C-alpha positions as CSV (number, residue, x, y, z in Angstrom):
1,M,-43.7,-239.3,39.9
2,R,-42.6,-235.9,41.0
3,Q,-41.6,-235.0,37.5
4,G,-45.0,-236.1,36.1
5,L,-46.9,-234.0,38.7
6,G,-44.7,-231.0,37.9
7,A,-45.4,-231.4,34.2
8,K,-49.1,-231.7,34.8
9,L,-49.1,-228.5,36.9
10,G,-47.0,-226.7,34.3
11,I,-44.0,-226.3,36.5
12,G,-41.8,-229.0,35.1
13,W,-39.7,-226.8,32.8
14,R,-36.8,-228.2,30.8
15,V,-33.8,-226.0,30.0
16,H,-33.8,-224.5,26.5
17,G,-30.5,-225.3,24.8
18,D,-27.7,-224.4,27.1
19,G,-29.9,-221.9,29.0
20,S,-28.3,-218.9,27.4
21,T,-30.0,-216.3,25.1
22,P,-31.8,-218.2,22.2
23,R,-30.2,-217.9,18.8
24,P,-31.9,-215.7,16.2
25,G,-35.2,-217.2,15.0
26,E,-35.5,-219.6,18.0
27,T,-38.3,-219.4,20.5
28,V,-38.5,-220.6,24.1
29,A,-41.6,-222.7,24.6
30,P,-44.0,-222.3,27.6
31,D,-42.7,-225.5,29.1
32,E,-39.0,-224.5,28.7
33,R,-36.9,-222.0,30.5
34,L,-33.5,-220.3,30.2
35,S,-31.0,-220.2,33.1
36,W,-32.6,-218.9,36.3
37,G,-30.6,-215.7,36.1
38,R,-32.0,-214.9,32.7
39,T,-35.4,-216.1,33.7
40,I,-35.4,-213.7,36.7
41,G,-34.4,-210.8,34.4
42,L,-37.3,-211.7,32.0
43,G,-39.7,-211.9,35.0
44,A,-38.6,-208.3,36.0
45,Q,-39.5,-207.1,32.5
46,H,-43.0,-208.6,32.9
47,V,-43.4,-206.8,36.3
48,V,-42.5,-203.5,34.6
49,A,-44.8,-204.1,31.7
50,M,-47.9,-204.8,33.8
51,F,-47.1,-202.4,36.6
52,G,-48.6,-199.1,35.4
53,A,-52.0,-200.4,34.4
54,T,-52.2,-202.8,37.3
55,F,-52.1,-200.1,39.9
56,V,-53.7,-197.3,37.9
57,F,-57.0,-199.1,37.4
58,P,-57.6,-199.8,41.1
59,V,-56.8,-196.2,41.8
60,L,-59.5,-195.2,39.3
61,M,-61.9,-197.6,41.0
62,G,-61.2,-196.3,44.5
63,L,-59.6,-199.6,45.5
64,D,-56.3,-200.3,47.3
65,P,-53.4,-200.4,44.7
66,N,-51.2,-202.3,47.1
67,L,-53.7,-205.1,47.4
68,A,-54.2,-205.0,43.6
69,I,-50.5,-205.6,43.0
70,M,-50.4,-208.4,45.5
71,V,-53.5,-210.3,44.3
72,S,-52.3,-209.9,40.7
73,G,-49.3,-212.1,41.6
74,A,-51.5,-214.6,43.3
75,A,-54.0,-214.6,40.5
76,T,-51.2,-215.2,37.9
77,I,-50.0,-218.2,39.8
78,L,-53.5,-219.6,40.1
79,F,-54.1,-219.0,36.4
80,L,-50.9,-220.8,35.4
81,L,-51.8,-223.8,37.5
82,I,-55.4,-224.1,36.1
83,V,-54.2,-223.9,32.5
84,Q,-51.4,-226.4,33.3
85,G,-48.8,-224.0,32.1
86,R,-50.0,-224.1,28.5
87,I,-50.9,-220.4,28.2
88,P,-48.2,-217.9,29.4
89,S,-50.0,-214.9,30.8
90,Y,-50.0,-212.3,33.5
91,L,-53.3,-211.4,35.2
92,G,-53.3,-207.7,36.1
93,S,-56.1,-205.4,37.1
94,S,-58.9,-205.2,34.5
95,A,-60.0,-201.9,32.9
96,S,-63.4,-203.3,31.8
97,F,-65.0,-202.5,35.1
98,V,-63.9,-198.9,35.6
99,G,-66.9,-197.4,33.9
100,A,-69.4,-199.5,35.8
101,V,-67.6,-198.8,39.1
102,A,-67.8,-195.0,38.3
103,V,-71.6,-195.5,37.9
104,I,-71.9,-197.4,41.2
105,R,-70.0,-194.8,43.1
106,A,-71.9,-191.9,41.5
107,G,-75.1,-193.7,42.9
108,G,-73.6,-193.7,46.4
109,G,-72.1,-197.2,46.3
110,D,-69.0,-197.9,48.5
111,S,-66.0,-200.2,48.0
112,S,-67.8,-203.2,49.5
113,A,-70.7,-202.8,47.0
114,V,-68.2,-202.4,44.2
115,T,-66.3,-205.6,45.1
116,G,-69.5,-207.5,45.7
117,A,-70.8,-206.7,42.2
118,I,-67.4,-207.7,40.8
119,L,-67.5,-211.0,42.8
120,V,-70.8,-212.0,41.3
121,C,-69.6,-211.0,37.8
122,A,-66.4,-213.0,38.3
123,L,-68.4,-216.1,39.3
124,V,-70.6,-215.7,36.2
125,L,-67.4,-215.5,34.1
126,A,-66.0,-218.7,35.8
127,A,-69.3,-220.5,35.0
128,F,-69.0,-219.4,31.3
129,G,-65.5,-220.9,31.3
130,L,-66.8,-224.2,32.6
131,V,-69.5,-224.3,30.0
132,I,-67.0,-223.4,27.2
133,H,-64.7,-226.2,28.4
134,V,-67.5,-228.7,28.2
135,V,-69.2,-227.7,24.9
136,G,-66.2,-226.3,23.1
137,A,-64.8,-222.9,22.0
138,Q,-67.3,-222.5,19.2
139,A,-70.0,-221.6,21.8
140,V,-68.2,-218.3,22.4
141,H,-68.3,-217.4,18.7
142,R,-72.0,-218.2,18.5
143,L,-73.1,-216.3,21.6
144,L,-70.7,-213.4,21.2
145,P,-69.9,-212.9,17.5
146,P,-67.3,-210.2,16.7
147,A,-70.0,-207.7,15.9
148,V,-71.5,-207.9,19.4
149,S,-68.3,-208.3,21.4
150,G,-66.7,-205.4,19.5
151,A,-69.7,-203.1,20.3
152,V,-69.7,-204.0,24.0
153,V,-65.9,-203.3,24.4
154,M,-66.4,-200.0,22.5
155,L,-69.2,-198.8,24.7
156,I,-67.4,-199.8,27.9
157,G,-64.4,-197.6,26.9
158,F,-66.3,-194.6,25.5
159,N,-68.8,-194.6,28.4
160,L,-65.9,-193.4,30.5
161,A,-65.4,-190.1,28.7
162,P,-67.4,-188.1,31.2
163,V,-65.3,-189.4,34.0
164,V,-62.2,-187.9,32.4
165,A,-63.9,-184.6,31.6
166,E,-65.7,-184.1,35.0
167,T,-63.5,-185.8,37.6
168,Y,-59.8,-186.0,36.6
169,W,-59.0,-183.4,34.0
170,P,-60.3,-180.4,36.0
171,Q,-58.1,-181.1,38.9
172,D,-55.0,-179.9,37.0
173,Q,-55.6,-179.3,33.3
174,W,-52.0,-178.4,32.4
175,I,-50.4,-181.4,34.1
176,A,-53.1,-183.6,32.5
177,L,-52.3,-182.2,29.0
178,I,-48.5,-182.7,29.5
179,T,-49.0,-186.2,30.8
180,M,-51.2,-187.0,27.8
181,V,-48.6,-185.7,25.4
182,V,-45.8,-187.7,27.2
183,V,-47.8,-190.9,26.9
184,L,-48.6,-190.3,23.2
185,G,-45.0,-189.4,22.4
186,C,-43.5,-192.4,24.3
187,S,-45.8,-194.8,22.6
188,V,-45.0,-193.6,19.1
189,L,-41.4,-192.3,19.3
190,L,-39.9,-195.0,21.5
191,R,-39.3,-198.5,20.2
192,G,-39.9,-202.1,21.4
193,F,-40.3,-202.6,25.1
194,W,-40.1,-198.9,26.0
195,S,-43.1,-198.0,23.8
196,R,-45.2,-200.7,25.6
197,I,-44.7,-199.1,29.0
198,A,-45.6,-195.6,27.7
199,V,-48.4,-195.3,30.3
200,L,-46.0,-196.0,33.2
201,L,-43.5,-193.5,31.7
202,G,-46.2,-190.9,31.4
203,L,-47.3,-191.5,35.0
204,V,-43.8,-191.1,36.3
205,A,-43.2,-187.9,34.3
206,G,-46.5,-186.4,35.4
207,Y,-45.9,-187.2,39.0
208,A,-42.4,-185.6,38.9
209,L,-43.7,-182.5,37.1
210,S,-46.5,-182.1,39.7
211,W,-43.9,-182.2,42.4
212,L,-41.8,-179.6,40.6
213,F,-44.9,-177.4,39.9
214,D,-45.6,-177.4,43.7
215,R,-42.1,-176.2,44.4
216,G,-42.1,-173.6,41.6
217,F,-45.6,-172.3,41.5
218,G,-47.0,-173.3,44.9
219,P,-50.3,-175.1,45.7
220,I,-53.1,-175.2,43.1
221,T,-56.6,-173.9,43.6
222,A,-58.8,-176.5,41.8
223,P,-61.4,-179.1,42.5
224,D,-60.3,-182.4,44.1
225,G,-61.6,-185.9,43.3
226,S,-64.9,-185.1,45.0
227,G,-65.4,-181.9,43.1
228,Q,-64.8,-179.6,46.1
229,V,-62.7,-176.5,45.1
230,S,-59.8,-175.8,47.5
231,T,-56.2,-174.7,47.6
232,H,-54.0,-177.8,48.0
233,P,-50.6,-179.2,46.9
234,R,-50.6,-181.3,43.8
235,V,-48.6,-184.0,45.5
236,D,-49.4,-184.8,49.1
237,L,-46.8,-187.3,50.5
238,S,-47.8,-186.9,54.2
239,A,-49.2,-190.5,54.3
240,V,-46.0,-191.9,52.9
241,A,-43.9,-191.0,55.9
242,D,-46.5,-192.7,58.2
243,A,-46.7,-195.9,56.2
244,S,-44.6,-198.9,57.3
245,W,-42.2,-200.7,55.0
246,F,-43.8,-204.1,55.5
247,G,-47.4,-205.2,56.2
248,L,-50.6,-206.6,54.7
249,P,-52.7,-204.4,52.5
250,S,-56.2,-203.3,53.8
251,L,-58.8,-206.0,53.2
252,H,-62.6,-205.7,53.3
253,A,-65.5,-208.0,52.8
254,P,-67.9,-207.5,49.8
255,S,-71.6,-206.6,50.1
256,F,-74.2,-207.3,47.4
257,D,-76.5,-204.8,45.8
258,A,-78.7,-205.9,42.8
259,A,-78.5,-202.6,41.0
260,A,-74.7,-202.6,41.2
261,I,-74.5,-206.2,40.0
262,I,-76.6,-205.4,36.9
263,V,-74.4,-202.5,36.1
264,V,-71.2,-204.6,36.2
265,L,-72.5,-207.8,34.5
266,P,-71.8,-206.6,30.9
267,A,-68.1,-206.7,31.6
268,V,-68.4,-210.5,31.4
269,I,-68.6,-210.1,27.6
270,A,-65.5,-207.9,27.5
271,L,-63.5,-210.3,29.6
272,I,-64.5,-213.3,27.4
273,A,-63.4,-211.3,24.4
274,E,-60.2,-210.3,26.1
275,N,-59.3,-213.8,27.1
276,T,-60.2,-215.3,23.7
277,G,-58.0,-212.7,22.0
278,H,-55.2,-213.4,24.4
279,V,-55.4,-217.2,23.8
280,K,-55.5,-216.6,20.0
281,A,-52.5,-214.3,20.2
282,V,-50.5,-216.9,22.2
283,E,-51.6,-219.6,19.8
284,E,-50.3,-217.7,16.8
285,M,-47.0,-216.9,18.5
286,T,-46.2,-220.4,19.8
287,G,-47.8,-222.3,16.9
288,T,-49.7,-224.5,19.3
289,R,-53.5,-225.2,19.1
290,L,-55.1,-223.8,22.3
291,D,-58.9,-224.0,21.6
292,G,-59.1,-226.8,24.1
293,S,-57.6,-224.6,26.8
294,L,-59.9,-221.6,26.2
295,G,-62.5,-222.7,28.7
296,R,-59.8,-223.3,31.3
297,A,-58.4,-219.8,30.7
298,I,-61.8,-218.1,31.1
299,F,-62.6,-220.1,34.2
300,A,-59.2,-219.3,35.7
301,D,-59.7,-215.5,35.1
302,G,-63.2,-215.6,36.7
303,F,-62.0,-217.7,39.6
304,A,-59.0,-215.4,40.2
305,S,-61.2,-212.3,40.0
306,A,-63.7,-213.9,42.5
307,L,-60.9,-214.5,45.0
308,S,-59.5,-211.0,44.5
309,S,-62.8,-209.3,45.0
310,A,-63.7,-211.5,48.0
311,V,-60.9,-209.7,50.0
312,G,-61.5,-206.3,48.5
313,G,-59.3,-206.4,45.4
314,P,-60.0,-205.5,41.8
315,P,-61.0,-207.9,39.0
316,T,-58.2,-209.4,36.9
317,T,-57.6,-210.1,33.2
318,T,-54.9,-211.3,30.9
319,Y,-52.5,-208.5,29.9
320,A,-51.7,-207.4,26.4
321,E,-48.7,-205.5,27.7
322,N,-47.1,-208.9,28.6
323,I,-47.9,-210.4,25.3
324,G,-45.8,-207.5,23.9
325,V,-42.8,-208.6,26.0
326,M,-43.1,-212.2,24.8
327,A,-43.4,-211.0,21.2
328,A,-40.3,-208.8,21.6
329,T,-38.2,-211.5,23.3
330,R,-39.7,-214.6,21.7
331,V,-39.5,-216.2,25.2
332,Y,-42.8,-217.8,26.2
333,S,-41.6,-219.5,29.3
334,T,-44.2,-219.6,32.1
335,A,-41.2,-219.7,34.5
336,A,-40.7,-216.0,33.9
337,Y,-44.4,-215.4,34.8
338,W,-43.9,-217.3,38.1
339,V,-41.0,-214.9,38.9
340,A,-43.1,-211.9,38.0
341,A,-45.9,-213.1,40.2
342,I,-43.7,-213.6,43.2
343,V,-42.1,-210.2,42.8
344,A,-45.6,-208.6,42.6
345,I,-46.7,-210.3,45.8
346,L,-43.6,-208.9,47.6
347,F,-44.4,-205.4,46.2
348,G,-47.9,-205.7,47.6
349,L,-46.6,-206.3,51.1
350,C,-45.0,-202.8,51.2
351,P,-47.6,-200.3,52.4
352,K,-45.1,-197.4,51.8
353,F,-45.2,-198.2,48.1
354,G,-49.0,-198.2,48.2
355,A,-49.0,-194.8,49.9
356,V,-46.8,-193.4,47.1
357,V,-49.2,-194.7,44.5
358,A,-52.3,-193.4,46.3
359,A,-50.7,-189.9,46.2
360,T,-50.8,-189.8,42.4
361,P,-52.1,-186.4,41.5
362,G,-55.6,-186.1,39.8
363,G,-54.1,-184.2,36.9
364,V,-51.8,-187.1,36.1
365,L,-54.7,-189.5,36.2
366,G,-56.5,-187.1,33.8
367,G,-53.8,-187.3,31.2
368,I,-53.5,-191.1,31.5
369,T,-57.2,-191.9,31.4
370,V,-57.9,-189.7,28.4
371,V,-55.6,-192.1,26.4
372,L,-56.5,-195.3,28.2
373,Y,-60.3,-195.0,28.0
374,G,-60.1,-194.1,24.3
375,M,-57.8,-197.1,23.7
376,I,-60.4,-199.4,25.4
377,G,-63.1,-198.1,23.2
378,L,-61.0,-198.5,20.0
379,L,-60.2,-202.1,20.9
380,G,-63.9,-202.7,20.0
381,A,-63.3,-201.2,16.5
382,K,-60.1,-203.4,16.3
383,I,-62.3,-206.5,16.8
384,W,-64.6,-205.4,14.0
385,V,-61.8,-204.7,11.6
386,E,-59.9,-207.9,12.3
387,N,-63.1,-210.0,11.8
388,R,-64.3,-207.9,8.8
389,V,-67.7,-207.2,10.3
390,D,-70.1,-206.2,7.5
391,F,-72.0,-203.0,8.4
392,G,-73.8,-203.2,5.1
393,D,-75.9,-205.9,6.8
394,P,-78.7,-204.2,8.8
395,V,-78.6,-207.0,11.4
396,N,-75.1,-205.9,12.3
397,L,-75.6,-202.1,11.8
398,L,-78.9,-201.3,13.5
399,P,-78.7,-203.1,16.9
400,L,-75.0,-202.1,17.3
401,A,-75.8,-198.4,16.4
402,A,-78.7,-198.4,18.9
403,G,-76.7,-200.1,21.7
404,L,-73.7,-197.8,21.3
405,V,-75.8,-194.6,21.6
406,V,-77.7,-196.0,24.6
407,G,-74.5,-197.2,26.3
408,I,-72.3,-194.2,25.6
409,G,-75.0,-191.6,26.0
410,G,-76.1,-192.9,29.4
411,V,-79.7,-193.5,28.3
412,S,-81.9,-194.8,31.2
413,L,-84.9,-197.1,31.2
414,Q,-86.9,-196.9,34.4
415,I,-88.3,-200.4,35.2
416,T,-89.7,-199.7,38.7
417,P,-89.6,-196.6,41.0
418,R,-86.4,-198.1,42.6
419,F,-84.8,-199.9,39.7
420,S,-83.6,-198.8,36.3
421,L,-81.2,-199.9,33.6
422,S,-78.9,-197.4,32.0
423,G,-75.5,-196.9,30.4
424,I,-73.3,-199.9,29.8
425,A,-75.9,-202.4,31.1
426,L,-78.7,-201.2,28.9
427,G,-76.5,-200.7,25.9
428,T,-75.2,-204.3,26.2
429,L,-78.7,-205.7,26.4
430,V,-79.9,-203.7,23.4
431,T,-76.8,-204.8,21.4
432,L,-76.9,-208.5,22.4
433,L,-80.6,-209.2,22.4
434,G,-81.2,-207.0,19.3
435,Y,-78.6,-208.7,17.3
436,H,-79.7,-212.3,18.1
437,L,-83.4,-211.5,17.7
438,L,-83.0,-209.8,14.3
439,R,-80.7,-212.7,13.2
440,V,-83.5,-215.2,14.1
441,L,-86.2,-213.2,12.3
442,V,-84.0,-212.9,9.2
443,R,-83.5,-216.6,9.0
444,R,-87.2,-217.3,9.3
C-alpha cells in the first residue's frame, strides 16, 4: 500500500542498476534514482543551474530574493507531486513578468499591487491547465499557434529594452559593459554545465569587480535605481552585517488593481508556451509521451505561482537551465529535484544570504539584463523557426507585425479617462485577436 501511494505521488523511486554512474548511452528515468550520495550531488548541480536567474528576476521586480529562493523550492515539490513525478522540472522565478512589473511600478504600483496582479494571472494559468487537462493538449495549439505565441514572447522580451537603457545601465556603464562581456564569453567559450550558468558567473564577476573598483577608484557619482544622482559606493554591504543567519523572509499580502492585472495577463500566453516547450523537451529526452500530462504541468505552474504571490513571492516557471543539466548528465530522476528543492528552501531561510543578493550593484544588473532581456525576445523567434511559421502568409505577417510594434514601442490606447491599454497588454490583444479574426475571414 505504501509503495503504491509513493509511486502515485512520484516518490517511489527504484535504484537504477547498482546505483553508480550510468554506463555510456544509458539514461536514468524520472522514476529511478542513483545512490543517495550521487543524487545529492546532482541535486546540488540543479541548485547552481537555477540559482542565478531565480534570484535575479525577483531583484529586477523589486521583490525579496530570499523569499523567491524559498518558494521556488516549495513550488518545485508541489509541481512534482501534481504531475505525479512524470515530468522532471525545477520551478524557478519567471522572467515573463519583469516587463509588466516595470510598467506597474512606473505607474506608482507597489509590491502588493505587483503580487496581486501576478496572483490573478497565476489563477488564470491554473484554470487554463484544468481546461487543457479535460479537452486535450490540442486546445493549446488551436488557441495559441506558434505564430501567436512566438510574437507574444518576443514582445515581452523586447519591451524591456528601455528598462536596461534608462534604469540599470546608467548606474555604472563600465561595470555593465564588463559584466555583459563576461556573460557572453562564458556562454560561448565554456563548455557543458559551465556555459549554462554563464549568467551566474557574470553576476559573481561583476559583483567582485564592483567591490574592487570601490577600493581602487572610490565611490561612483551616478544615478541610483530611482534615477537620483549621488555619490555612493557601488557595493553597499552595511545591511549584511545586520542580517541574521536564520529567519523567515519578509512576507506581504497582495492587493488588487484592475490596471495592473490587465498589464500582467499577457504573460499567461508566455507561460503556456514555456511549459509546453518544457514538456516537449522532456518528452524527446526521455522517449515518453507526455501530452496527457501537459494540463497537469500548466495547472501546477499556475497553482504554485498563485501560492508564491499570495505571500509576496514572484511567479514561477519551468527552467530551461535545469533541462540543460539533465541533457548533459542523462539523469532525469525527480529525486534530484527533490534534493534541489529542499536545499533551496534552506537557502531561503538565511536572511544574510538575501542581504548579499539585495546589494547587487545596478551596473551588474545592467550587464546581465541586456543579455537576458534580448534572450527572452529571441525565444519568440526560436518558436517561429522551429515551427516554420510562414511569413509569406498575410494572416501571419500583418497582425504579428502590428502587435510587435504596438507592444515593443509602448503604444497606448485610452479607453476611459482613468483606464488605458498599452505596451505588452495591447500588443498581445492586437496579435491574438488580429490573427484569429483574419483566419476566420480568410476561411469564409
